[in-house]
matplotlib code that plots the C-alpha trace (Angstrom):
import matplotlib.pyplot as plt

x = [186.2, 186.7, 185.3, 188.9, 189.6, 185.9, 186.5, 189.7, 188.3, 185.7, 187.8, 190.2, 187.1, 185.7, 189.2, 189.7, 186.2, 186.9, 190.2, 188.4, 185.2, 187.8, 189.8, 186.0, 185.7, 188.9, 190.3, 193.2, 196.4, 199.6, 200.5, 198.1, 195.0, 196.2, 196.4, 193.0, 191.3, 192.7, 191.2, 188.0, 187.7, 188.0, 185.0, 183.1, 183.3, 181.7, 178.8, 178.2, 177.9, 175.6, 173.4, 173.2, 172.1, 169.2, 167.8, 167.6, 166.2, 163.1, 162.7, 162.3, 159.9, 161.9, 161.7, 158.5, 157.3, 154.6, 151.7, 149.9, 146.5, 147.7, 150.1, 153.5, 155.7, 159.7, 162.4, 165.9, 169.4, 171.8, 174.5, 175.2, 174.6, 174.4, 172.0, 169.4, 166.7, 165.2, 163.9, 162.7, 160.8, 159.5, 158.5, 156.9, 154.9, 153.5, 152.4, 150.5, 148.7, 147.8, 146.4, 144.2, 145.9, 146.5, 150.3, 152.5, 156.1, 157.6, 161.2, 164.0, 165.0, 168.9, 170.6, 167.4, 165.2, 164.3, 163.3, 167.3, 168.1, 168.4, 165.1, 163.3, 165.2, 164.2, 160.6, 161.1, 162.1, 159.8, 156.6, 156.3, 154.0, 155.8, 156.0, 154.1, 156.0, 157.1, 155.0, 157.1, 154.4, 150.1, 149.8, 148.8, 151.5, 155.0, 155.2, 159.0, 162.3, 165.0, 166.9, 164.4, 163.2, 166.4, 167.4, 165.7, 162.3, 162.0, 163.0, 160.1, 157.7, 158.3, 158.0, 155.4, 152.9, 151.0, 150.3, 149.1, 151.3, 151.9, 155.5, 156.5, 159.8, 160.3, 162.9, 160.2, 158.4, 156.0, 154.6, 155.0, 152.6, 150.1, 150.1, 149.7, 146.5, 144.9, 145.5, 145.8, 144.0, 146.6, 146.2, 149.5, 152.7, 156.4, 159.1, 161.7, 165.6, 163.6, 165.2, 167.1, 163.9, 162.6, 160.2, 157.9, 156.3, 156.0, 154.4, 156.9, 160.2, 161.7, 165.4, 167.9, 171.1, 174.0, 174.5, 178.0, 179.0, 176.4, 178.2, 181.3, 184.5, 182.1, 182.8, 180.0, 180.3, 183.0, 185.5, 183.0, 179.4, 177.4, 174.7, 173.7, 175.2, 174.8, 172.7, 170.3, 169.2, 166.8, 164.5, 163.6, 160.1, 161.7, 165.2, 165.5, 169.3, 169.6, 171.6, 171.8, 173.0, 171.4, 170.8, 171.9, 174.9, 174.7, 177.1, 175.2, 172.0, 173.2, 174.8, 171.1, 169.6, 171.9, 170.3, 166.9, 165.7, 161.8, 162.0, 161.2, 164.5, 163.8, 166.7, 166.2, 168.1, 168.4, 168.4, 169.0, 165.4, 166.3, 168.2, 166.6, 167.5, 168.4, 167.2, 163.8, 161.9, 163.1, 163.5, 166.5, 166.7, 170.1, 171.5, 172.2, 175.3, 176.5, 180.0, 179.8, 182.8, 181.0, 182.1, 180.4, 180.2, 178.1, 178.1, 176.8, 177.9, 179.2, 180.5, 181.9, 178.6, 177.4, 180.4, 180.1, 176.4, 177.5, 180.1, 177.6, 175.5, 178.7, 179.7, 183.4, 184.0, 186.7, 186.3, 185.0, 184.7, 183.6, 181.9, 180.9, 177.4, 175.0, 177.3, 175.8, 177.5, 178.9, 179.5, 183.2, 182.3, 180.1, 182.9, 185.3, 183.3, 182.5, 186.3, 187.2, 184.4, 185.6, 189.3, 188.8, 186.5, 183.5, 180.2, 177.8, 177.6, 175.9, 174.8, 172.6, 169.0, 169.6, 172.6, 170.4, 167.6, 170.3, 171.4, 168.0, 169.0, 172.5, 174.0, 173.4, 176.7, 177.2, 176.9, 174.1, 173.3, 171.6, 170.9, 170.3, 166.8, 167.0, 163.8, 163.5, 163.3, 162.5, 164.5, 163.1, 159.8, 157.8, 155.7, 157.8, 157.6, 153.7, 153.6, 154.7, 152.4, 149.6, 150.4, 151.0, 147.3, 145.6, 146.9, 147.3, 149.9, 152.9, 155.7, 159.1, 160.7]
y = [294.3, 297.3, 300.7, 301.6, 298.9, 299.0, 302.5, 301.8, 299.2, 301.3, 304.1, 301.8, 300.3, 303.3, 304.5, 301.7, 301.6, 306.1, 305.0, 302.1, 304.9, 307.4, 304.3, 303.9, 307.6, 308.1, 310.6, 308.4, 307.5, 305.7, 301.8, 301.2, 302.7, 300.9, 297.5, 297.8, 298.9, 295.9, 293.7, 295.4, 295.2, 291.6, 291.5, 293.9, 291.2, 288.6, 291.4, 292.0, 288.6, 287.7, 291.4, 290.3, 286.6, 288.0, 290.6, 287.6, 285.5, 288.1, 289.1, 285.4, 284.8, 282.4, 284.4, 286.2, 289.4, 290.1, 292.8, 294.6, 295.7, 299.6, 302.3, 301.3, 303.9, 302.9, 305.5, 304.8, 304.8, 302.7, 303.9, 304.4, 307.4, 311.1, 311.2, 313.6, 310.4, 311.9, 315.4, 313.9, 310.9, 314.0, 316.3, 313.7, 312.3, 315.7, 316.5, 313.1, 313.7, 317.3, 315.6, 313.7, 310.6, 308.1, 308.0, 305.7, 305.9, 302.4, 302.2, 299.5, 301.9, 302.0, 300.4, 301.0, 298.6, 296.1, 292.5, 291.0, 287.5, 286.2, 287.2, 285.6, 282.5, 282.0, 282.5, 280.1, 277.2, 278.4, 278.9, 282.6, 285.1, 287.9, 291.4, 294.4, 296.4, 299.8, 302.6, 305.7, 307.8, 307.0, 310.2, 312.0, 312.0, 310.7, 307.4, 306.0, 308.3, 308.0, 305.5, 303.5, 303.9, 305.6, 309.3, 309.3, 307.7, 309.7, 312.6, 312.0, 311.5, 314.7, 316.9, 315.1, 315.1, 317.8, 316.2, 313.1, 310.8, 307.2, 306.4, 302.5, 300.6, 297.0, 294.7, 292.8, 295.6, 293.3, 292.7, 296.5, 297.2, 294.7, 296.3, 299.8, 298.7, 297.2, 299.3, 302.9, 302.2, 303.7, 303.6, 305.3, 303.4, 305.3, 302.5, 304.5, 303.2, 300.8, 299.7, 296.9, 295.8, 293.4, 290.7, 293.9, 294.8, 298.4, 300.2, 303.1, 303.5, 307.0, 306.7, 309.3, 310.3, 312.6, 315.3, 315.8, 312.1, 309.8, 306.6, 307.4, 305.7, 303.3, 300.1, 297.9, 297.6, 297.5, 299.1, 301.3, 303.1, 301.3, 298.6, 297.5, 298.3, 301.4, 299.5, 298.9, 302.8, 301.0, 300.3, 303.6, 305.2, 308.7, 309.8, 312.4, 314.5, 315.9, 318.7, 320.3, 323.6, 324.2, 322.1, 318.5, 317.5, 316.9, 313.6, 312.3, 312.8, 311.1, 308.3, 307.7, 307.9, 304.9, 302.7, 303.9, 306.0, 306.6, 307.5, 311.6, 313.1, 315.4, 317.9, 319.2, 321.5, 320.5, 324.4, 325.5, 326.8, 328.0, 327.4, 325.7, 325.5, 322.1, 322.5, 323.8, 325.0, 328.4, 329.2, 332.0, 333.1, 331.8, 335.5, 335.1, 332.9, 335.7, 336.6, 334.5, 332.3, 328.8, 325.1, 322.4, 318.5, 316.0, 312.3, 311.9, 310.3, 313.4, 316.1, 318.0, 319.0, 320.1, 322.0, 323.6, 324.6, 326.3, 328.2, 329.5, 330.7, 333.2, 331.5, 331.5, 328.1, 327.6, 324.3, 321.1, 317.4, 314.8, 311.0, 308.1, 308.3, 307.5, 308.1, 307.3, 310.3, 309.7, 312.3, 312.2, 312.8, 316.1, 317.1, 317.0, 319.3, 321.7, 322.2, 322.6, 324.9, 327.2, 326.9, 328.2, 331.2, 329.9, 331.8, 328.9, 325.5, 324.2, 320.4, 318.5, 317.9, 314.3, 314.5, 316.7, 314.1, 311.8, 314.5, 314.8, 316.8, 315.3, 318.3, 321.7, 323.9, 327.0, 328.4, 328.5, 325.0, 325.0, 322.5, 323.5, 322.3, 321.3, 321.7, 320.1, 322.6, 321.3, 323.0, 324.5, 323.1, 321.5, 319.1, 316.4, 316.3, 317.2, 314.4, 311.9, 313.1, 313.0, 309.4, 308.2, 309.5, 309.2, 307.5, 303.9, 301.7, 299.9, 297.9, 299.6, 296.5]
z = [-42.8, -40.6, -41.5, -42.7, -44.8, -46.1, -47.2, -48.8, -51.2, -51.9, -52.8, -54.9, -56.7, -57.3, -58.7, -60.7, -62.3, -63.1, -64.9, -66.7, -67.9, -68.9, -71.7, -73.0, -73.6, -75.0, -72.2, -71.0, -73.0, -72.1, -71.8, -69.0, -71.0, -74.2, -72.3, -70.8, -74.0, -76.0, -73.3, -73.1, -77.4, -77.0, -74.7, -76.8, -79.5, -77.4, -76.1, -79.6, -80.5, -78.0, -78.6, -82.1, -81.2, -78.7, -80.9, -84.0, -81.5, -80.8, -84.6, -85.7, -82.7, -80.9, -78.3, -77.4, -76.7, -74.7, -75.9, -73.2, -75.2, -74.6, -76.3, -75.3, -76.3, -76.2, -75.2, -75.3, -77.0, -78.4, -76.0, -72.2, -70.7, -71.4, -74.2, -72.0, -71.9, -68.8, -69.7, -73.4, -71.0, -68.8, -71.8, -73.7, -70.8, -69.8, -73.2, -73.4, -69.9, -71.3, -74.4, -72.2, -71.8, -68.8, -68.5, -66.9, -67.3, -66.4, -65.2, -64.3, -61.8, -60.8, -57.4, -56.0, -53.8, -57.0, -56.8, -56.8, -58.6, -55.0, -53.9, -57.3, -56.8, -52.9, -54.0, -56.7, -54.3, -51.6, -53.7, -52.6, -54.3, -56.2, -54.5, -56.3, -58.5, -56.3, -57.0, -57.0, -57.7, -57.9, -59.6, -56.7, -54.5, -54.4, -52.6, -52.4, -52.2, -54.3, -52.4, -52.9, -56.2, -58.4, -58.9, -62.3, -61.2, -58.0, -60.5, -62.9, -60.4, -58.5, -62.0, -63.4, -60.0, -61.4, -64.6, -62.8, -64.5, -62.6, -62.0, -61.4, -61.1, -61.7, -63.2, -64.9, -67.0, -68.4, -64.9, -64.2, -67.0, -66.1, -62.8, -64.2, -66.6, -63.6, -60.4, -62.7, -65.6, -67.7, -71.7, -72.6, -71.1, -71.9, -71.5, -69.9, -71.3, -72.8, -76.3, -74.8, -72.8, -75.6, -73.3, -73.5, -77.1, -78.1, -80.8, -81.0, -80.6, -79.7, -80.1, -78.5, -80.5, -78.5, -81.0, -80.0, -79.2, -81.3, -80.7, -79.0, -80.8, -82.5, -80.5, -78.1, -74.5, -72.9, -75.2, -76.1, -75.3, -77.4, -76.2, -80.1, -83.4, -85.0, -88.1, -85.2, -86.0, -88.1, -85.1, -84.8, -85.5, -84.8, -83.8, -81.4, -82.1, -78.5, -76.6, -80.3, -80.6, -84.0, -87.2, -86.9, -88.6, -92.1, -91.8, -88.5, -90.6, -93.7, -91.2, -89.7, -93.3, -94.4, -91.6, -91.3, -94.4, -93.0, -89.5, -88.5, -87.3, -84.6, -83.5, -80.1, -77.7, -73.5, -72.2, -68.5, -67.3, -63.8, -60.7, -57.7, -54.1, -53.2, -49.5, -50.2, -53.8, -53.9, -57.7, -58.8, -62.4, -64.4, -64.9, -60.9, -61.5, -63.7, -62.5, -59.5, -58.4, -58.1, -57.0, -59.0, -58.6, -60.4, -60.8, -64.4, -67.2, -69.0, -66.7, -68.7, -70.6, -66.9, -66.4, -69.9, -69.3, -65.8, -67.7, -70.2, -67.5, -67.1, -63.8, -62.5, -62.1, -59.5, -58.1, -60.0, -58.4, -60.6, -59.2, -61.3, -63.0, -60.3, -57.7, -53.9, -52.2, -48.7, -45.8, -46.8, -50.5, -49.5, -47.1, -49.7, -52.1, -49.4, -48.3, -52.1, -52.5, -48.9, -50.2, -53.7, -52.6, -54.0, -53.2, -54.1, -54.8, -58.1, -59.3, -61.5, -60.8, -60.9, -58.2, -56.1, -55.2, -53.7, -51.7, -49.8, -46.4, -45.9, -47.1, -45.6, -46.6, -45.1, -49.2, -51.5, -52.5, -55.9, -59.1, -62.5, -64.1, -67.8, -70.0, -73.8, -76.6, -80.0, -82.7, -85.7, -87.1, -84.4, -86.3, -86.3, -82.4, -82.7, -85.2, -82.9, -80.2, -82.4, -83.6, -79.9, -78.9, -82.3, -85.2, -85.6, -83.8, -85.9, -84.3, -84.5, -83.0]

ax = plt.figure().add_subplot(projection="3d")
ax.plot(x, y, z, "-o")
ax.set_aspect("equal")
plt.show()
C-alpha cells in the first residue's frame, strides 16, 4: 500500500471511528446516526450478556481470582473514559507513599509494547519463556517512554518519581503483581483501571463516577459507555464522584445508594494547578492565559471539558482541534494544529498533560506550547478520603469483589 493510500485509509478509519464515538455520546443526529445506533444497541445486548456471565462465573468461584499476599487497591469505573482516573491514582499513590507504604501502580497500558496475543501463541508452541513485565519506573528513574509504556503510565511514572512509586505495565497484572513483590518488595498495589480485571483479587475497590455524565445514555458498550451494568455500583468500597463543581447531585447519590447503601461517597474536583511548557519544565501561573488568544488541541474522551477548563482560565479560545482518545499524533496532525493556530491569530497553543507526553520533542511551534496540569481536590470534609487511606495503610482487608 502506498503512503498516500495508507494516509487516506487512516483518515477514513478515523473519521468513521469519530462518527461512531459521536453517536455513542449522543452528539450526532440524523438517519445515519439512528441506523448505527440501532446496530450498536443490538451488539450491546450481546456484550451485556457476556459481561454478566463473566462476573457471575467469578462470583460463584467457577473462575478463580488470585490473591497476591499484599494490599491490592482497585481503581476503576463502570464506564469508558472521561472520569479523571489518572489524577485520582496519582493522589492515592502519592499519599500512600508519603505515609510509608511501598507502592506499585499496575497498568495494562494503552497501545504500548505489551505482550501481544501472537507473541503469547508463538511462545506457547515454541516453549519460550515469558518476558518480564515492562518497568516504566523503578521508583528512582523513568525507564520507558510513552510510546512503549502508554501515555498514562508514563505520566504517572514521571509525576510520582519523587515519591518512589514503582509503575509497571503488563496485560497479565497477576504476573505483574508477583513481579512487583519479587523485584521491588512492595506492600501496596494500585490496580489502575482494574475494576474489570477480575483475575487479580482486590481488597478495596475505589469506583469513580463522573459527576456530569455518570453513566452516559445508560446503555452498555458499544451503544453506550457502560462496561458493566449500573447495578454493579454494589462492588464499590468507596465511590469518588469526580469533576464535581460542588456538593454531589442528590439524584446521583440516591442512585448510588439504591445499589450500594454502605460505600463511602467522596466528591472531588479536578482543578487546574499550573501551566507547564511542553518543551521543558518551565511553569507559568494559571492567570497567564487571561485575555490571551489561544489555540487548543487534545485527544481525550471528553474534549469539551478540557476546552471549558481553558475558557474558565480567562483565555480567548480562537482555535480548537479534537482527536480521538489516545490519538497517536502524526506530523501532519501537528502541522494542521499549527496552521489553524497561526491563521486564527493565536498567541499560544494549549493541550492536556496526557497529550503532551505523546508529543515529546516532535512539535516545536513558534508559539508558546503549554499543557494544563490537573490536581484532585477533595470537597467538603476530607474524612472520607482520609478514611480510605487509613483503611489501606492500617485497616483490615475485606474484598469488594
